[in-house]
N, C-alpha and C positions, 0 to 999 in steps of 0.2 A: 573955278568951277564949284558949283554947289552939288552937294550930295542930298538926295531926297530922304527924308527920314523914313526908316523901315516901318511898315505898317504892322501893327500887331494885331493878330486875330482876336476878336473878342472871346473871352472865355464864356462857356455856358454858364447860366445861373446855378448856384448851388443845389436848388431843388431838382434841376434836370440831372445833375451828376448823381445825387442820392437815389433818384428815380432809377437810373440806369443801373446803378450798383444793386439796387433791390431786385430789379428785373432779372439781372444775370444771377443773382444768388438764389432766386425761386426757380430759375430754370434748372441750375445745378442740382438744387435740392429735389426738384421733380425728377431729374434723371436718376439720382441716388435712389429714390423711392421706387422708381420703375424696375431698376436692376434687382433691388432686394425682393420686390415683388414677383418678378420672374423666376427668381430661385425658390422663393417660398410656395409659389403655386406648382412648380415642378415637383417639390417634395409632396405636397398634398396630392397631386394626381398620382404619383407613385404609391401613396398610401391606399388610394381609391382602386388601383388597378386590380388587386386580388378580390375585390368585393363580390361576394356571392349571396344569392338569395334562393334559399331552397336547394342549395347545392350547385347552382348554375351561375356561370360567370354573368355579370350585368352589363359591363361596359360603361358604367357611369363616368369613369375617368376620361373617356374620349370626348364625351359631351361637355364635361367641365373643362377640358383643355380648349375646345374650340371657343367656347363662350368666354372664358377668362383670357385667352390669348388675344382674341379680338378686342376685348375691353383694355387690356394692357397696352396693346398696339395704339388704340385710339388715345388713351391717356398719355402715353409717351409723346405722341405728336403734339397734342395739345399743351402738355407740361413744358416741353423742351422747346417747342416752337420750330422744329426742323423735321423735315421728312425722314432723314436718316435716323431719327431717334426710334424707329421701329426696331432696330437692332438691339437697343438697349435691354429690353426684356427677353428677346429672343436668344441672345448669346448665352446667358446663364441657364435658360431653360434647355437649350439644345446640349449644352456640356453636361448638365446633370442628367439628361436622359441617356446620353452616350455612355457616362460613367455607370449609370444604373443598368445598362445593358451588358456591362463587362463582368466577367466572373472575377471574384476575389480569389485570394490565395487559398482560402478555405473552401472555395467552390460555391459560395453564395452568389445568387443573381437576384437583383431587385425587380428588374423588368424581364420577364420571361417571354419567349417568342410565341406566346399563344395569340389568339385573334385580338384580345383586349390590348396587349402590349403593342402589336403592330398598328392597329387603328389608332391608339393613343399618340404614337410618335408621328404617323403619317398626318393625322388630323391636326395635331397641334403645330407641326411645321407648316402645313398648308394654310392654317388660319394666319401665321405670321406673313407667310409668303403673299397671300391675298391682300392683306392690309398694306404691305410694302408696295405691291403692284398698284393698288388704289392710290396710295399717297404719291407715287411716281407720276401716274397718269393724270392725276388731279392738277399737277402743276402748281404755280405759285397762287397762294390765296391773296385775299385784300391785304392782310397783314404782312406779307412778303416772305412768307416761309419758303 
């Protein structure tokens, strides 16, 4: 009785393996950039929250939160190539906002409960939520995301 030789699957060419490695590396680097950017923009928005012009609160932080969070969400999806990547900038942003709203042992609060603080948090979270919803509803794209 003869035994058929085992077929070996052909290995992909070296250039395909290098290309795959570079692709994964760039996606991971994009994810790291988005996480750091989410944290940095949260701090920037906290610094803009008490901005006053002529003694009146301006609310520029809420506008910045919406624009930047939409841009970060879009960039996360494009850089990582997955729809769940919207969570990468959203998680550090929300964690920083929650921490900023809490009182320290000394009684300091970074994000007070005035109209700017409330709109900042709601508008920022809604920007992430809308972008996540759009990514989910859009379904897979041509690149298979």
